[in-house]
C-alpha positions as a printed Julia matrix, in Angstrom:
98×3 Matrix{Float64}:
  0.0    0.0     0.0
  2.74   2.48    0.91
  4.75   1.49   -2.17
  1.73   2.13   -4.42
  1.19   5.55   -2.81
  4.85   6.43   -3.29
  4.81   5.31   -6.93
  1.71   7.42   -7.59
  3.24  10.49   -5.9
  6.54  10.06   -7.76
  4.72   9.7   -11.08
  2.88  12.97  -10.42
  6.11  14.78   -9.56
  7.96  13.14  -12.44
  5.42  14.59  -14.88
  6.12  18.08  -13.52
  9.9   17.66  -13.28
 10.46  17.71  -17.01
 13.92  16.47  -17.98
 14.91  15.88  -14.34
 13.7   12.4   -13.46
 12.71  11.38   -9.95
 14.26   8.1    -8.84
 13.28   6.2    -5.68
 15.37   3.4    -4.17
 13.9    1.02   -1.61
 16.41   0.04    1.07
 16.02  -2.85    3.49
 18.85  -1.61    5.69
 19.87   0.28    7.64
 16.59   0.31    9.52
 15.02   3.72   10.02
 15.26   5.12   13.52
 14.42   8.47   15.06
 18.18   9.12   15.34
 18.33   9.52   11.56
 16.16  12.66   11.55
 18.44  15.6    10.74
 18.54  18.82   12.77
 17.06  20.65    9.78
 14.15  18.18    9.62
 13.59  18.46   13.38
 13.37  22.24   13.13
 11.02  22.07   10.14
  8.75  19.53   11.86
  8.61  21.69   14.99
  7.94  24.9    13.05
  5.46  23.58   10.5
  3.69  20.73   12.3
  4.22  21.2    16.08
  6.09  17.89   16.21
  8.92  17.33   18.68
 11.45  14.5    18.72
 12.4   12.76   21.92
 15.5   10.64   22.21
 15.97   8.88   25.52
 14.27  10.3    28.61
 15.06  13.99   28.03
 12.23  16.46   28.69
 10.31  17.56   25.6
 10.19  21.32   25.03
  7.23  22.9    23.26
  8.1   23.65   19.61
  6.08  26.91   19.84
  7.28  28.54   23.06
 10.08  26.32   24.43
  8.37  25.59   27.78
  8.15  22.1    29.27
  5.43  19.75   28.09
  3.48  17.12   29.99
  2.54  13.76   28.51
 -1.2   13.65   27.83
 -1.29  10.26   26.12
  1.43   7.63   25.97
  0.36   6.64   22.46
 -0.54   8.91   19.57
 -1.47   7.91   16.01
  1.23   5.23   16.06
  3.29   3.36   18.66
  6.34   5.57   18.15
  4.39   8.76   18.91
  2.97  10.27   22.08
  0.81  13.32   22.71
  2.05  16.06   25.05
  0.53  19.39   26.08
  2.61  22.51   26.71
  2.45  23.66   30.33
  2.66  27.3    29.26
  0.86  27.93   25.95
 -1.3   24.73   26.1
 -0.29  23.76   22.55
 -0.84  20.08   21.76
  2.51  18.6    20.74
  2.96  15.33   18.9
  6.17  13.7    20.09
  8.08  11.18   17.99
 10.15   8.88   20.17
 12.66   6.1    19.8
């Protein structure tokens, strides 16, 4: 299902790309982990989607105001995500965790 969605999205972009082709490679290893998210991606996820990344047991700051958050739900939309709420601005923060 995911592969079909990716193929469809790539085909749509490929049509717009003109002479620059889009090429996707499927890799079985290394396995994806939260550690592989770059600093740039972390900042973009925080800014655009109110998503924070938690590695280990470190406290999770609010992407909006920087204050501490409190865990509201241990599990979010998937097992690797939790839902926190900012103690200051009350923003709901989705937290990706390892």
